[in-house]
C-alpha positions in Angstrom: 174.5 74.4 131.0 174.5 73.4 134.6 170.8 72.8 134.6 170.9 70.8 131.5 173.7 68.6 132.6 172.0 68.1 135.9 169.1 66.4 133.9 166.5 68.8 135.3 163.2 68.9 133.7 162.8 71.3 130.9 159.8 72.8 132.5 161.9 73.5 135.6 164.7 75.0 133.7 162.3 77.4 131.8 160.5 78.3 135.2 164.0 78.9 136.7 164.8 81.4 133.9 161.6 83.2 134.6 162.2 83.5 138.2 166.0 83.9 138.5 167.5 87.2 139.7 171.1 86.2 138.7 170.4 87.2 135.0 169.3 90.4 133.6 166.7 90.4 130.7 169.4 90.0 128.0 171.0 87.2 129.9 167.6 85.5 130.0 167.2 85.9 126.3 170.6 84.4 125.7 169.7 81.5 127.9 166.5 80.9 126.0 168.5 80.8 122.6 170.9 78.4 124.2 168.1 76.1 125.2 166.5 76.3 121.6 167.6 72.8 120.5 166.4 71.3 123.8 163.1 73.1 123.4 162.6 71.8 119.9 163.2 68.2 121.1 160.7 68.2 124.0 157.8 65.6 123.9 154.2 66.5 123.7 153.8 66.5 127.5 156.7 68.7 128.1 155.5 70.9 125.3 152.2 71.3 126.9 153.8 72.0 130.2 156.0 74.6 128.9 153.3 76.2 126.7 150.9 76.6 129.7 153.7 78.0 131.7 154.5 80.7 129.0 150.7 81.6 128.6 150.5 82.2 132.3 153.5 84.6 132.2 152.1 86.2 129.1 149.2 87.6 131.0 148.6 91.4 131.4 149.7 91.2 135.1 153.2 89.8 134.3 156.2 92.0 134.0 157.2 93.3 130.5 160.3 91.3 130.4 158.6 88.0 131.5 155.9 88.6 128.7 158.7 89.1 126.2 160.5 85.9 127.3 157.0 84.0 127.1 156.6 85.4 123.6 160.1 84.2 122.4 159.5 80.7 124.0 156.1 80.3 122.5 157.6 81.1 119.0 160.0 78.2 119.4 157.5 75.7 120.6 155.2 76.7 117.7 157.6 75.1 115.3 157.1 71.8 117.1 153.5 71.8 118.5 151.8 74.7 116.5 148.3 73.2 117.4 148.9 73.5 121.1 150.3 77.1 120.8 147.6 78.3 118.6 144.9 76.6 120.7 146.4 78.2 124.0 146.7 81.7 122.4 143.1 81.6 120.9 141.7 81.0 124.4 143.3 83.9 125.9 142.0 87.6 125.9 145.1 89.5 126.8 145.5 93.1 125.9 149.3 93.6 126.1 151.4 94.2 123.0 153.6 91.2 123.7 150.5 89.0 123.3 149.4 90.7 120.1 153.0 90.5 118.8 153.2 86.7 119.1 149.7 86.2 117.8 150.6 88.3 114.7 153.8 86.4 114.2 152.2 83.0 114.5 149.2 83.8 112.3 151.6 84.9 109.5 153.6 81.7 110.0 150.3 79.6 109.9 149.6 80.7 106.4 152.8 79.7 105.2 152.0 76.2 106.0 148.9 74.8 104.1 148.7 71.8 106.3 148.6 73.9 109.5 145.8 76.0 108.1 144.0 72.9 107.1 144.1 71.5 110.8 143.8 74.7 112.6 141.2 76.8 110.7 138.9 77.3 113.6 141.7 78.2 116.1 143.2 80.7 113.7 139.6 82.1 113.3 139.4 82.6 117.0 142.9 84.1 117.3 141.8 86.6 114.7 138.4 87.2 116.3 139.9 87.8 119.9 143.0 89.8 118.8 141.4 93.0 117.7 144.7 95.1 117.9 146.9 92.8 115.9 149.8 95.0 114.8 149.7 93.9 111.0 151.1 96.3 108.5 149.2 97.0 105.2 151.5 94.5 103.5 150.8 91.8 106.1 147.1 92.5 105.8 147.3 91.9 102.2 149.4 88.8 102.7 146.8 87.3 105.0 143.8 88.1 102.8 145.5 86.5 99.7 146.6 83.4 101.5 143.5 83.0 103.4 141.5 83.1 100.2 144.0 80.7 98.5 143.9 78.3 101.4 140.0 77.8 101.3 140.6 74.4 99.7 142.8 73.3 102.5 140.1 73.6 105.0 138.4 70.3 105.7 135.3 72.0 106.6 134.3 74.8 104.2 132.3 76.6 106.9 135.5 76.8 109.0 137.4 78.5 106.2 134.4 80.9 105.7 134.3 81.8 109.5 138.0 82.5 109.4 137.8 84.6 106.4 134.7 86.3 107.7 136.4 87.2 111.1 139.5 88.4 109.5 137.7 90.6 107.1 135.7 92.0 110.0 139.0 93.1 111.7 140.8 94.2 108.8 140.5 97.7 107.1 141.3 96.3 103.8 138.5 95.2 101.5 138.5 91.6 101.0 138.9 89.9 97.7 135.4 89.2 96.3 134.4 85.8 95.7 133.3 85.7 91.9 134.0 82.1 90.7 130.7 80.2 90.5 132.3 76.9 91.5 133.9 78.4 94.7 133.7 76.9 98.1 130.7 79.1 99.0 128.4 76.8 97.1 128.8 74.3 99.8 125.5 74.2 101.9 127.3 74.1 105.3 129.4 77.0 104.4 126.3 79.1 103.5 124.5 78.1 106.8 127.7 79.5 108.5 127.3 82.6 106.4 123.7 83.2 107.6 124.7 82.7 111.2 127.4 85.1 111.0 125.1 87.7 109.4 122.4 87.1 111.9 124.7 87.1 114.9 126.1 90.5 115.8 129.8 90.5 115.8 131.6 91.7 118.9 132.6 95.0 117.1 129.2 95.8 115.8 127.7 95.5 112.5 129.2 93.7 109.5 132.0 95.4 108.0 132.2 96.5 104.4 135.0 93.8 103.9 132.6 91.1 105.2 129.8 92.4 102.9 131.9 92.2 99.9 132.3 88.3 100.6 128.6 88.0 100.6 128.1 90.1 97.5 130.0 87.5 95.6 127.7 84.7 96.2 125.5 83.8 93.2 121.7 84.2 93.3 121.3 80.6 92.3 123.4 79.3 95.2 121.3 81.6 97.6 118.0 80.5 96.2 118.8 76.7 96.2 120.8 76.5 99.4 120.7 79.4 101.7 117.1 80.4 101.5 116.2 76.8 102.4 118.3 77.2 105.7 117.2 80.7 106.6 114.2 80.0 108.7 115.5 76.7 110.1 118.8 78.0 111.1 118.0 81.5 112.5 115.6 82.6 115.2 113.2 85.5 114.6 115.7 88.0 116.2 118.5 86.7 114.3 116.5 87.0 111.0 115.7 90.6 111.8 119.4 91.3 112.7 120.3 89.6 109.4 118.1 91.8 107.4 119.3 94.9 109.4 123.0 94.1 108.8 122.3 93.5 105.1 120.4 96.7 104.6 123.1 98.8 106.4 125.7 97.4 104.1 123.4 98.0 101.1 123.1 101.7 102.1 127.1 101.7 102.2 127.0 100.7 98.6 127.7 97.0 98.9 125.7 95.1 96.4 123.6 92.8 98.6 120.2 93.3 97.3 120.2 89.9 95.7 120.7 88.5 99.2 117.6 90.6 100.7 115.4 89.7 97.7 116.3 86.0 98.0 115.6 85.9 101.7 112.4 87.8 101.3 111.0 85.5 98.9 112.0 82.8 101.3 109.8 84.4 103.9 107.0 84.7 101.5 107.1 81.1 100.3 106.7 80.2 104.1 103.7 82.5 104.5 105.5 85.1 106.7 103.7 87.9 105.1 103.4 90.2 108.2 107.1 90.1 108.7 107.6 90.9 105.0 105.3 93.9 105.4 107.2 95.1 108.5 110.5 94.7 106.7 109.2 96.6 103.5 108.2 99.5 105.7 111.4 99.6 107.6 113.8 99.4 104.7 112.0 101.5 102.1 111.9 104.3 104.6 115.6 103.6 105.5 116.8 103.7 101.8 114.7 106.6 100.8 114.4 108.9 103.7 117.0 111.6 103.9 118.4 111.0 100.5 117.7 111.7 96.8 116.4 108.7 95.1 118.6 109.6 92.1 121.7 109.0 94.2 120.8 105.3 95.0 122.7 102.6 93.1 120.7 100.5 90.6 120.6 97.4 92.8 119.1 99.5 95.8 116.5 100.9 93.5 115.5 97.5 92.5 115.4 96.5 96.1 113.0 99.4 96.8 110.7 98.4 93.9 110.6 94.9 95.0 109.7 95.9 98.6 107.0 98.2 97.4 105.6 95.5 95.2 105.4 93.2 98.3 103.6 95.9 100.2 100.3 95.7 98.4 98.0 95.4 101.3 98.0 99.3 101.7 98.9 102.2 99.5 100.3 104.1 102.3 104.1 103.2 101.9 103.9 103.8 98.1 102.1 107.2 98.5 104.6 108.3 101.2 107.5 108.0 98.8 105.4 108.7 95.6 107.0 112.1 94.9 110.5 110.8 95.0 109.6 107.8 92.6 107.9 110.0 90.2 111.0 112.2 90.0 112.9 109.2 88.6 110.6 108.0 85.8 113.7 107.8 83.5 114.7 104.8 85.4 113.0 101.7 83.6 112.6 99.5 86.8 111.1 102.6 88.9 109.0 103.6 86.1 107.3 100.3 85.7 106.8 99.8 89.3 105.4 103.3 89.8 103.0 102.7 86.9 102.0 99.3 88.2 101.2 100.7 91.6 99.3 103.6 90.3 97.2 101.0 88.5 97.1 99.0 91.8 95.8 102.1 93.7 93.8 104.0 91.0 91.7 106.3 93.2 94.2 109.1 93.9 94.0 111.3 91.1 95.1 114.5 92.9 98.4 112.9 94.2 99.2 111.4 90.9 98.2 114.4 88.9 101.0 116.5 90.6 103.4 114.7 88.4 103.1 114.8 84.6 105.6 111.9 84.1 103.3 109.0 85.4 101.4 108.4 82.2 100.3 104.8 82.1 101.1 102.4 79.5 98.4 100.6 77.7 97.1 97.5 79.8 98.8 94.7 77.6 102.1 96.5 77.4 101.9 97.3 81.2 101.3 93.5 81.9 104.3 92.5 79.7 106.6 95.1 81.2 105.6 93.8 84.8 106.3 90.2 83.7 109.7 91.1 82.2 110.6 93.0 85.5 109.5 90.0 87.6 106.6 91.9 88.9 103.1 90.3 89.0 100.0 92.3 88.3 97.1 91.6 90.6 94.3 89.7 88.7 91.3 91.0 90.7 89.0 90.0 93.6 86.2 87.5 93.2 82.6 87.6 94.6 81.4 84.6 96.5 78.3 82.8 95.1 75.6 83.2 97.8 73.3 80.7 96.1 72.6 81.0 92.5 73.9 84.5 92.4 76.1 84.5 89.5 73.7 86.8 87.6 74.3 89.2 90.3 78.1 88.7 90.7 78.8 89.0 86.9 76.9 92.2 86.7 78.6 93.9 89.6 82.0 92.8 88.3 81.3 94.3 84.9 80.0 97.6 86.6 83.3 97.7 88.7 85.2 97.6 85.4 83.3 100.7 84.3 85.8 103.0 85.8 84.1 106.3 85.4 80.9 105.0 86.9 83.2 103.4 89.6 84.7 106.7 90.5 81.5 108.5 90.9 80.2 105.9 93.1 83.2 106.0 95.3 83.4 109.8 95.6 79.5 110.5 95.8 78.4 111.2 99.2 74.7 111.2 98.9 72.8 109.2 101.6 71.8 106.0 99.7 72.0 102.4 101.1 72.6 101.1 97.7 75.5 103.4 96.9 77.0 103.0 100.3 77.2 99.2 99.9 78.2 99.4 96.3 81.0 101.8 97.3 82.0 99.1 99.8 82.0 96.4 97.3 84.0 98.4 94.8 86.6 99.2 97.4 87.0 95.5 98.2 87.2 94.8 94.6 90.0 97.4 94.2 92.0 96.9 97.4 91.4 93.6 99.0 94.3 91.0 99.1 91.7 88.2 99.6 90.8 86.0 96.7 87.2 86.8 97.1 84.7 88.1 99.6 80.9 87.9 100.1 78.7 90.8 98.9 75.9 89.9 101.2 74.7 93.3 102.2 74.7 94.7 98.8 72.9 91.7 97.5 70.2 92.3 100.3 69.6 95.8 99.5 69.5 95.4 95.6 67.6 92.0 95.3 64.1 92.8 93.8 61.3 91.6 95.9 60.1 89.4 93.3 63.6 87.6 93.2 63.2 84.7 95.5 66.4 84.0 97.3 68.3 81.0 95.8 66.6 81.1 92.5 68.2 81.8 89.2 67.5 85.2 87.7 68.1 87.5 84.7 71.2 89.6 84.8 69.7 92.4 82.4 66.5 92.5 84.6 68.6 93.1 87.7 70.6 95.8 85.9 67.3 97.6 85.0 66.2 97.3 88.5 69.4 98.5 90.0 69.5 101.6 87.9 65.9 102.4 88.9 66.8 101.9 92.6 69.8 104.1 92.4 67.9 106.8 90.6 65.2 106.7 93.2 67.7 106.7 96.0 65.9 103.7 97.8 66.6 100.0 98.4 64.8 96.9 97.0 63.8 96.0 100.7 63.2 99.5 101.9 65.1 99.0 105.2 68.3 98.0 106.5 69.0 94.2 106.9 67.8 92.8 110.1 68.9 89.2 110.1 72.0 88.5 112.2 74.3 87.7 109.2 73.8 91.0 107.7 74.0 92.8 111.0 77.4 91.0 111.5 78.7 92.1 108.1 77.6 95.7 108.7 79.5 95.5 112.0 76.8 97.6 113.7 77.4 100.6 111.5 74.6 103.3 111.0 75.2 103.8 107.2 73.3 107.1 107.3 75.3 108.5 110.0 78.7 107.1 108.5 77.8 108.7 105.1 77.0 112.0 106.8 80.4 112.2 108.6 82.2 111.5 105.4 80.1 113.8 103.3 81.1 116.8 105.3 84.8 116.1 104.6 84.4 115.8 100.8 82.0 118.7 100.1 84.7 121.3 100.8 87.7 119.6 99.3 86.3 118.2 96.0 84.1 121.1 94.6 86.1 121.5 91.5 85.7 117.8 90.5 82.8 116.8 88.4 81.1 114.5 90.6 77.2 114.1 90.3 75.4 115.6 93.1 72.6 113.0 93.1 72.3 109.2 92.6 70.0 109.7 89.6 72.7 112.0 88.0 75.2 109.2 88.2 73.1 106.9 86.1 72.2 109.7 83.6 75.8 110.9 83.4 77.1 107.6 82.2 74.5 105.3 80.8 71.5 107.4 79.6 71.0 107.7 75.9 67.9 109.0 73.9 66.0 107.6 70.9 63.8 109.7 68.7 60.9 107.6 67.4 58.8 108.9 64.5 55.6 107.3 63.1 54.2 108.4 59.8 50.7 107.4 58.9 50.4 105.9 55.3 46.8 107.1 55.0 47.1 110.8 56.0 50.8 111.3 56.1 50.7 112.7 59.7 53.7 112.3 61.6 54.1 111.9 65.4 57.6 111.9 67.2 58.6 111.3 70.8 61.9 111.0 72.6 62.6 107.9 74.9 65.5 107.7 77.0 67.3 104.3 77.5 70.0 103.0 79.9 70.9 100.1 77.6 69.6 98.9 74.1 68.0 95.5 73.8 68.9 94.0 70.6 66.8 90.9 69.4 68.8 88.1 67.8 67.5 85.6 65.4 68.7 82.1 64.7 71.0 83.3 61.8 74.6 84.2 62.5 75.2 87.9 62.6 77.3 90.7 64.0 76.7 93.3 66.6 76.7 96.2 64.0 74.0 94.2 62.1 71.9 93.9 65.2 72.2 97.5 65.9 71.3 98.4 62.4 68.3 96.2 62.4 67.0 97.8 65.7 67.2 101.2 64.1 65.9 100.1 60.7 62.5 101.5 59.4 59.6 99.2 60.4 56.4 98.9 58.6 53.4 98.6 60.9 50.8 96.5 59.2 48.1 94.0 60.0 48.1 93.1 63.8 50.8 96.0 64.3 48.9 98.7 62.6 49.2 102.2 64.1 46.2 104.1 65.5 46.3 107.4 63.9 44.7 110.2 65.9 44.1 112.3 62.8 42.3 109.3 61.0 40.7 108.2 64.2 41.3 104.6 63.3 44.2 102.0 62.7 46.3 102.5 59.6 49.4 101.1 58.2 52.3 103.3 59.2 56.1 103.5 59.1 58.1 103.6 62.3 61.6 105.2 62.2 63.9 105.1 65.2 67.1 107.2 65.5 69.7 107.7 68.1 69.3 111.3 69.2 71.9 111.1 72.1 74.4 108.4 72.9 75.9 107.8 76.3 79.4 107.6 77.4 78.9 104.0 78.5 76.9 102.1 76.0 75.3 98.8 77.1 73.8 96.3 74.7 71.9 93.2 75.6 71.7 90.5 73.0 68.2 88.9 73.5 68.5 85.3 72.1 65.2 84.1 73.7 61.9 83.6 72.0 58.6 82.0 72.5 57.7 79.0 70.5 53.9 79.0 70.2 53.8 75.5 68.7 55.6 73.9 71.5 54.5 76.3 74.0 57.9 77.0 75.5 60.8 79.4 75.5 63.9 78.7 73.6 67.5 80.2 73.4 69.1 80.8 70.0 72.7 79.8 69.8 73.5 81.6 66.6 76.9 83.3 66.5 77.1 87.0 66.9 80.4 88.6 66.0 81.4 91.2 68.7 83.9 93.9 67.8 86.3 95.4 70.1 85.4 98.8 68.8 82.2 100.6 67.5 82.0 103.9 65.8 79.1 106.1 65.4 78.9 109.3 63.0 76.8 112.3 63.9 74.4 113.3 61.2 71.7 116.0 60.7 73.8 118.7 62.5 74.6 116.3 65.4 71.0 115.6 66.2 71.2 112.0 65.1 73.9 109.3 65.4 74.3 106.3 63.0 76.8 103.6 62.9 79.8 104.6 60.9 81.0 102.8 57.8 83.7 100.3 58.9 85.6 100.9 55.8 86.2 104.7 56.3 87.4 106.5 59.4 86.4 110.3 59.8 87.5 112.7 62.5 84.0 113.3 63.4 83.4 109.6 64.3 82.6 108.9 68.0 84.5 105.7 68.9 83.6 103.2 71.6 85.9 100.5 73.1 84.6 97.2 74.3 85.7 96.5 78.0 83.3 94.1 79.5 81.1 91.2 78.5 78.7 89.3 80.6 78.4 85.8 79.1 75.3 83.5 79.6 76.3 79.8 79.5 73.4 77.3 79.0 70.9 76.0 76.4 67.9 76.7 78.4 66.0 80.1 79.2 65.2 78.7 82.6 68.7 78.2 83.9 72.3 78.6 83.2 75.3 80.4 84.5 76.8 84.0 84.1 80.5 85.0 84.1 82.3 88.1 82.8 85.3 89.0 80.7 86.8 92.4 80.7 89.4 94.9 81.9 89.0 98.3 83.5 87.5 100.6 80.9 90.4 103.1 81.1 92.9 100.5 80.0 90.9 98.8 77.4 92.5 98.6 74.0 92.2 96.9 70.6 93.5 93.8 72.0 91.1 93.8 75.0 89.3 90.5 73.6 92.7 88.5 73.9 94.2 90.3 77.0 91.4 90.4 79.7 90.3 88.9 82.9 87.7 86.2 83.5 85.5 86.7 86.5 83.6 83.6 87.3 82.1 84.4 90.9 85.0 83.8 93.2 87.5 82.8 90.4 89.4 85.5 88.7 92.0 84.6 86.1 93.6 85.9 83.0 92.5 85.0 79.4 94.8 84.9 76.5 92.3 84.2 73.7 89.2 85.9 72.2 86.6 84.0 74.3 83.8 86.4 73.4 83.8 85.5 69.7 85.3 81.9 70.2 83.6 80.7 73.5 84.6 77.7 75.4 81.3 75.9 75.1 78.6 75.9 72.4 76.2 77.3 74.7 78.3 80.2 75.9 77.0 83.5 74.4 77.7 87.1 75.1 74.6 88.6 76.6 75.6 92.1 78.1 78.2 94.1 76.1 79.7 97.1 77.8 81.4 99.8 75.5 83.2 103.0 76.7 83.4 106.1 74.6 87.0 107.1 74.0 88.5 110.5 73.5 86.4 111.9 76.2 88.3 114.5 78.5 88.3 113.3 82.0 89.4 115.0 85.1 91.6 113.4 87.8 89.4 111.8 90.5 89.9 113.0 94.1 92.0 111.1 96.6 90.4 108.3 98.7 90.7 109.2 102.3 91.9 107.1 105.2 88.2 106.8 106.4 87.6 104.8 103.2 90.8 102.7 103.4 91.0 101.9 107.0 88.6 99.1 107.1 90.0 97.4 104.1 93.6 97.9 105.2 92.7 96.3 108.6 90.9 93.4 106.7 93.8 92.9 104.6 96.1 92.5 107.6 93.8 90.1 109.2 93.7 88.1 106.0 97.5 87.7 105.9 97.6 86.9 109.6 95.1 84.2 109.1 97.1 83.0 106.2 100.1 82.6 108.4 98.1 80.7 111.0 96.6 78.4 108.5 99.9 77.7 106.7 98.4 78.4 103.3 97.3 81.8 101.9 95.0 82.4 99.1 96.5 85.8 98.9 100.1 84.5 98.6 99.8 81.5 96.2 98.4 82.1 93.0 98.0 81.0 89.4 96.7 84.4 88.2 99.5 84.5 85.6 98.2 81.2 83.9 95.6 81.6 81.2 92.1 80.3 82.1 91.6 77.9 79.3 89.0 75.5 80.8 85.4 75.3 80.1 82.8 75.9 82.6 81.1 73.1 84.5 77.6 71.7 83.8 74.8 74.2 83.8 72.8 74.4 86.8 69.4 73.4 85.7 67.8 73.4 89.3 65.4 75.9 90.4 63.8 76.6 87.2 60.4 78.3 87.1 58.4 80.5 84.9 60.2 83.4 83.8 59.5 86.6 81.8 59.8 86.4 78.1 63.1 87.4 76.6 65.1 86.8 79.8 68.2 84.8 80.4 68.1 83.2 83.8 71.1 81.8 85.5 72.8 81.4 88.7 74.7 78.2 89.2 76.1 77.7 92.7 80.0 77.9 92.8 80.3 77.0 89.2 84.0 77.1 88.7 86.1 76.9 85.7 89.9 77.2 85.4 92.4 77.1 88.4 91.8 79.4 91.2 93.7 82.7 91.0 94.5 84.9 93.9 95.1 88.5 94.4 98.9 88.7 94.2 102.0 86.7 93.7 104.7 87.3 96.3 
């Protein structure tokens, strides 16, 4: 009372109480309570002075009694100038219990005043962040959580509220109240930016807490996609992004549902062409989630995340194969089953690995595509072949042969020295596993091109097919030597193809003895394509009959000007023919020409039946060749019935189906576009032969040189243009027992995986990626461009020449959608 009556400054009075030795601790507390009315009435300047004095005496080096007095005075001053007290406390890092006590008391008091929480959100957050040992009871924890959540609308800046809430939940052992209302404050953009930064910046105590993760789990997908993902790359550095994913994945492992965050942010990386980062994250987190645990124990959202990461990892099969056994064990899960099946389809040449599990039966192609679409998975559409200059006749044929899966597998796993098979194998691997939209088959074209095919001219696809089969059977190349021009040497990369094959063959010969792989190139052709006709000619004069067997690799079916069907053309080609007048038969028994009857029958039919529809004839009057545009109905299935104890085969009656019928399924069609025999364009429709079904005509891929897209209509029987006609038809025999193919080795895949990574790196550098932006899910419904009439020259009779340069139709489609 003496001090007060002497009009001493309040700061001096308080300092005197701290320093006097005339009073014990209890007396000092009585003095403080006596001064309370005066303390509550001080002005702002004196309030700051007293607060600073108390904060100095609250330090760890001060006596306990002094710290207790400071705590009591700060509690009084807080009632007048809470901002100053909170600000001062939040800037200290004391570790004594008196400091924690006053902080706890004032934080609880702050949430009883909405206006105070509104004004001091950041300072309260700092106090919570710096005071790690706040002595809150469980009930006080619950009080803070509830009031902090309720006070979110009192914060002028939503991000301040989230920061406060986030910090508190990181300190609290209590799980925070999840945010579930769709119109909550977390839809604010600045609030989400803060959330991203808080995830990315490692908190002082380590990783994100479960309570903090539960806050993020309540944010809706739509909000993340529309707001947070846009800020992800702009707001965070690369290291923060990685830390962000690490924290999210760690919480996902602990059972917090944050897969939607990871998926949205991964898609954000993909849309910004950050493919290498996505690949690295995929390897990191699939291994993290699956290693050391049973896949059956993962929650559904974690399984979905694993599946999504695997589908983003399509440049290499290694990650999928590393965890295939675990995935195959959970085929009862719909999502895992669909993804496993789609990736088995994506990486087909690993029969031994896939054969270990019986529950990996693939669904039919159309059903699989529908399932993939429904599960937000995009199936790859295929890789195109660059047009090297009027080489569509070559590209369309190679693409059709690639769709011939049994033939494709024998090419991939046959290790006989052959320059053609070596390069065909290289092309098939690229068509199967490349992430590029297209690539150039320069080397294969060089070794396969007949000497009489001048470079840059348009040629006949069927003629090339015949020449190719002859070359493979003979084991030689068209040019007879390896390419010598710089371009070809660059494509080969200085490889010695012979030594390369020799090194690989030694590895395969011991490990694949039990697999039915032809031992020579000629056996490959014979096994898949060779059929046999029995031709019998009976002389009308003497009745002498002569017979001979003729093998064929494909049947040429003449087509007239009248509309017809494929079955009718086959029947006509096998019908009895009367040899008269100019076509009389020279009978050896009669020793002169006589009228005769020629009968043709199929004595053996191949597993892969190829038909060519010859629409070209020679007009003697006009002295020119012409193309018939008559319509030929092409069925998706053909059936043959064995007769004469299986020595002959005839077309089955379409009205009846017998158990002895041999069925064939259409899987590829090479179409010739153009009204002239001297020029035109080739492209191919089809699906891999082992996935062909009755609906193949309306669920197939269109291969138009480098363009590959999906078609949703029967463009074989209802072509885009009036001059587009089916030329080569590929049918695969069904019901034939097949053996699982061997597994491709790393020696086969290392080059393509390396090229895939280079492709993605180039895409990131260029800012636009053919492998990452695609319209492959859009039907290709546009017609081809004008026929290329250039380069016409005299061609052989009954041949369809074509090869327009870069004749595109439809939107460009890429390998994958990310």
